[in-house]
C-alpha beads as a LAMMPS data file, in Angstrom:
LAMMPS data file: protein, C-alpha beads

177 atoms
176 bonds

1 atom types
1 bond types

-500.0 500.0 xlo xhi
-500.0 500.0 ylo yhi
-500.0 500.0 zlo zhi

Masses

1 110.0

Atoms # bond

1 1 1 -10.457 -19.445 2.214
2 1 1 -8.602 -16.861 0.921
3 1 1 -7.983 -16.277 -2.747
4 1 1 -5.604 -14.110 -4.883
5 1 1 -6.931 -11.303 -6.657
6 1 1 -5.966 -10.323 -9.954
7 1 1 -6.238 -7.419 -12.761
8 1 1 -7.660 -4.620 -10.959
9 1 1 -9.348 -6.286 -8.044
10 1 1 -11.326 -8.820 -10.113
11 1 1 -10.776 -12.829 -8.851
12 1 1 -10.345 -15.152 -11.430
13 1 1 -13.152 -17.171 -13.153
14 1 1 -15.044 -19.604 -11.121
15 1 1 -13.086 -18.461 -7.668
16 1 1 -15.505 -16.168 -5.123
17 1 1 -16.705 -12.833 -4.411
18 1 1 -15.389 -10.246 -6.624
19 1 1 -13.991 -7.250 -5.758
20 1 1 -16.409 -4.547 -7.803
21 1 1 -16.387 -0.797 -7.926
22 1 1 -19.751 -0.247 -6.136
23 1 1 -22.214 2.961 -5.324
24 1 1 -21.289 4.429 -1.370
25 1 1 -23.056 7.360 -0.123
26 1 1 -20.387 9.398 -1.800
27 1 1 -20.089 8.311 -5.008
28 1 1 -18.494 5.525 -6.988
29 1 1 -16.078 3.016 -4.442
30 1 1 -13.672 0.549 -5.555
31 1 1 -12.795 -0.817 -1.616
32 1 1 -14.039 -3.741 -0.073
33 1 1 -17.083 -3.589 3.018
34 1 1 -15.447 -6.017 5.831
35 1 1 -17.803 -8.659 5.186
36 1 1 -16.455 -8.540 1.531
37 1 1 -12.327 -10.088 2.859
38 1 1 -11.398 -13.119 3.846
39 1 1 -7.734 -13.628 5.724
40 1 1 -5.669 -14.914 3.052
41 1 1 -7.111 -12.669 0.080
42 1 1 -4.037 -11.807 -1.660
43 1 1 -4.092 -8.198 -4.305
44 1 1 -1.475 -7.690 -6.905
45 1 1 -2.413 -3.949 -7.565
46 1 1 -2.054 -3.395 -11.285
47 1 1 -1.108 0.263 -10.966
48 1 1 2.545 0.891 -10.713
49 1 1 4.860 4.549 -10.277
50 1 1 8.289 5.172 -11.172
51 1 1 9.781 7.421 -8.605
52 1 1 10.946 10.522 -10.062
53 1 1 13.677 12.981 -8.577
54 1 1 10.946 15.788 -8.272
55 1 1 8.881 13.026 -6.105
56 1 1 11.588 12.609 -3.689
57 1 1 12.658 15.946 -3.434
58 1 1 9.539 17.689 -2.817
59 1 1 8.295 14.966 -0.547
60 1 1 11.603 15.513 0.917
61 1 1 11.327 19.104 1.747
62 1 1 7.540 18.961 2.531
63 1 1 8.670 16.613 5.316
64 1 1 11.680 18.882 6.586
65 1 1 14.008 16.041 5.908
66 1 1 17.446 17.616 4.565
67 1 1 19.261 13.899 4.472
68 1 1 22.072 14.658 1.799
69 1 1 21.624 10.580 1.075
70 1 1 18.252 12.372 -0.646
71 1 1 19.219 15.765 -1.878
72 1 1 22.567 16.244 -2.353
73 1 1 23.951 14.489 -5.464
74 1 1 27.513 14.321 -4.589
75 1 1 27.214 13.092 -1.222
76 1 1 25.365 10.310 -2.147
77 1 1 27.906 9.890 -4.758
78 1 1 30.539 9.033 -2.342
79 1 1 27.576 6.999 -0.224
80 1 1 27.453 3.129 -0.509
81 1 1 24.990 3.541 -2.790
82 1 1 26.846 5.603 -5.009
83 1 1 23.633 7.644 -5.861
84 1 1 20.581 9.430 -4.586
85 1 1 18.397 7.122 -2.121
86 1 1 14.988 7.922 -2.361
87 1 1 13.374 8.892 1.369
88 1 1 11.879 5.815 2.829
89 1 1 8.774 7.345 3.966
90 1 1 7.828 8.649 0.179
91 1 1 8.614 4.381 -0.497
92 1 1 6.480 3.709 2.251
93 1 1 3.529 5.963 1.767
94 1 1 3.651 5.138 -2.084
95 1 1 3.366 1.851 -1.038
96 1 1 0.224 1.863 1.214
97 1 1 -1.320 4.351 -1.662
98 1 1 -0.992 1.976 -4.761
99 1 1 -3.016 -0.586 -2.413
100 1 1 -5.351 1.777 -1.337
101 1 1 -7.854 1.712 -4.598
102 1 1 -8.448 -2.004 -4.278
103 1 1 -8.635 -2.085 -0.680
104 1 1 -10.129 0.694 1.512
105 1 1 -11.309 3.469 -1.098
106 1 1 -14.567 4.800 0.425
107 1 1 -15.040 2.114 3.051
108 1 1 -12.200 2.962 5.375
109 1 1 -13.282 4.743 8.935
110 1 1 -9.656 5.144 10.024
111 1 1 -6.037 3.573 9.784
112 1 1 -5.470 2.422 13.057
113 1 1 -1.783 1.572 12.854
114 1 1 1.288 0.099 10.919
115 1 1 3.415 -2.608 12.690
116 1 1 6.531 -4.533 11.509
117 1 1 7.778 -1.710 8.867
118 1 1 10.629 -2.959 7.146
119 1 1 12.996 -1.596 4.080
120 1 1 14.698 -4.519 2.908
121 1 1 16.427 -3.179 -0.272
122 1 1 17.104 0.480 -1.287
123 1 1 14.683 2.529 -3.588
124 1 1 16.638 4.712 -6.330
125 1 1 15.320 7.465 -8.444
126 1 1 14.081 5.950 -12.197
127 1 1 12.497 2.468 -9.978
128 1 1 9.374 1.650 -10.774
129 1 1 7.302 0.296 -8.256
130 1 1 3.847 -2.289 -7.893
131 1 1 2.531 -3.293 -4.410
132 1 1 0.571 -6.062 -3.420
133 1 1 -1.508 -7.263 -0.237
134 1 1 -2.910 -10.179 1.882
135 1 1 -5.132 -9.677 4.434
136 1 1 -3.625 -11.305 7.363
137 1 1 -6.461 -10.695 10.049
138 1 1 -9.720 -9.749 10.506
139 1 1 -12.053 -8.660 14.085
140 1 1 -14.985 -7.479 14.722
141 1 1 -15.084 -3.766 15.959
142 1 1 -15.690 -4.176 20.208
143 1 1 -16.439 -0.525 19.784
144 1 1 -17.976 0.290 16.709
145 1 1 -20.813 -2.292 15.633
146 1 1 -20.522 -0.676 12.207
147 1 1 -17.207 -1.489 11.488
148 1 1 -14.363 -4.173 11.324
149 1 1 -10.422 -4.645 11.459
150 1 1 -9.021 -5.577 8.683
151 1 1 -5.044 -5.970 8.882
152 1 1 -2.999 -6.106 5.774
153 1 1 0.485 -7.227 4.669
154 1 1 1.534 -4.654 2.073
155 1 1 4.555 -5.167 -0.215
156 1 1 6.156 -2.767 -2.403
157 1 1 8.297 -4.287 -5.100
158 1 1 10.876 -2.760 -7.457
159 1 1 11.044 -3.641 -11.621
160 1 1 13.306 -6.426 -10.557
161 1 1 10.709 -7.920 -8.313
162 1 1 12.683 -6.966 -5.028
163 1 1 11.198 -6.263 -1.481
164 1 1 12.085 -2.605 -0.922
165 1 1 9.116 -2.278 1.758
166 1 1 6.865 -4.299 3.878
167 1 1 4.606 -3.791 6.637
168 1 1 0.941 -4.664 8.772
169 1 1 -1.405 -2.444 7.980
170 1 1 -4.168 -2.859 10.449
171 1 1 -7.687 -0.520 8.687
172 1 1 -11.043 0.026 10.418
173 1 1 -13.100 -0.782 7.780
174 1 1 -17.088 -0.171 7.153
175 1 1 -19.698 -2.710 7.455
176 1 1 -22.575 -3.131 4.668
177 1 1 -25.315 -1.278 5.446

Bonds

1 1 1 2
2 1 2 3
3 1 3 4
4 1 4 5
5 1 5 6
6 1 6 7
7 1 7 8
8 1 8 9
9 1 9 10
10 1 10 11
11 1 11 12
12 1 12 13
13 1 13 14
14 1 14 15
15 1 15 16
16 1 16 17
17 1 17 18
18 1 18 19
19 1 19 20
20 1 20 21
21 1 21 22
22 1 22 23
23 1 23 24
24 1 24 25
25 1 25 26
26 1 26 27
27 1 27 28
28 1 28 29
29 1 29 30
30 1 30 31
31 1 31 32
32 1 32 33
33 1 33 34
34 1 34 35
35 1 35 36
36 1 36 37
37 1 37 38
38 1 38 39
39 1 39 40
40 1 40 41
41 1 41 42
42 1 42 43
43 1 43 44
44 1 44 45
45 1 45 46
46 1 46 47
47 1 47 48
48 1 48 49
49 1 49 50
50 1 50 51
51 1 51 52
52 1 52 53
53 1 53 54
54 1 54 55
55 1 55 56
56 1 56 57
57 1 57 58
58 1 58 59
59 1 59 60
60 1 60 61
61 1 61 62
62 1 62 63
63 1 63 64
64 1 64 65
65 1 65 66
66 1 66 67
67 1 67 68
68 1 68 69
69 1 69 70
70 1 70 71
71 1 71 72
72 1 72 73
73 1 73 74
74 1 74 75
75 1 75 76
76 1 76 77
77 1 77 78
78 1 78 79
79 1 79 80
80 1 80 81
81 1 81 82
82 1 82 83
83 1 83 84
84 1 84 85
85 1 85 86
86 1 86 87
87 1 87 88
88 1 88 89
89 1 89 90
90 1 90 91
91 1 91 92
92 1 92 93
93 1 93 94
94 1 94 95
95 1 95 96
96 1 96 97
97 1 97 98
98 1 98 99
99 1 99 100
100 1 100 101
101 1 101 102
102 1 102 103
103 1 103 104
104 1 104 105
105 1 105 106
106 1 106 107
107 1 107 108
108 1 108 109
109 1 109 110
110 1 110 111
111 1 111 112
112 1 112 113
113 1 113 114
114 1 114 115
115 1 115 116
116 1 116 117
117 1 117 118
118 1 118 119
119 1 119 120
120 1 120 121
121 1 121 122
122 1 122 123
123 1 123 124
124 1 124 125
125 1 125 126
126 1 126 127
127 1 127 128
128 1 128 129
129 1 129 130
130 1 130 131
131 1 131 132
132 1 132 133
133 1 133 134
134 1 134 135
135 1 135 136
136 1 136 137
137 1 137 138
138 1 138 139
139 1 139 140
140 1 140 141
141 1 141 142
142 1 142 143
143 1 143 144
144 1 144 145
145 1 145 146
146 1 146 147
147 1 147 148
148 1 148 149
149 1 149 150
150 1 150 151
151 1 151 152
152 1 152 153
153 1 153 154
154 1 154 155
155 1 155 156
156 1 156 157
157 1 157 158
158 1 158 159
159 1 159 160
160 1 160 161
161 1 161 162
162 1 162 163
163 1 163 164
164 1 164 165
165 1 165 166
166 1 166 167
167 1 167 168
168 1 168 169
169 1 169 170
170 1 170 171
171 1 171 172
172 1 172 173
173 1 173 174
174 1 174 175
175 1 175 176
176 1 176 177
């Protein structure tokens, strides 16, 4: 039942429900309501981001992470990686952020949890990341009749197509009306 979504959230010609921007109470929204999702829906998010030294430095400092692998070029050079390694929590946050515009922007009630978080390959300064999402689960909310739970499998890939981060995100998403 799920379908591939390409090019900024639009489905290929002739294929099912389209993800369109729509007006909600707060203005233009791009995310989908609970009823708009099907298990197996896949999105390849068009937005990409090249990770800079400033990104890594500011994120590490803002989160009080003094790890030399992220901040000290000489210490990083002496490591098995041979260069500065991007803070993994930045990579995770960026992956989720790249997905929001086409998944839950304007329709999210709350993110309920993240599971099975893995980082199978390192991210380095200058890597360009993109994200994909797949709906792996749907269920009605037992406590909120105006919302449902959507579970997404998010992946971040670098410019070489290597998966650098993956997780499941469970989001409480608004229903229409």
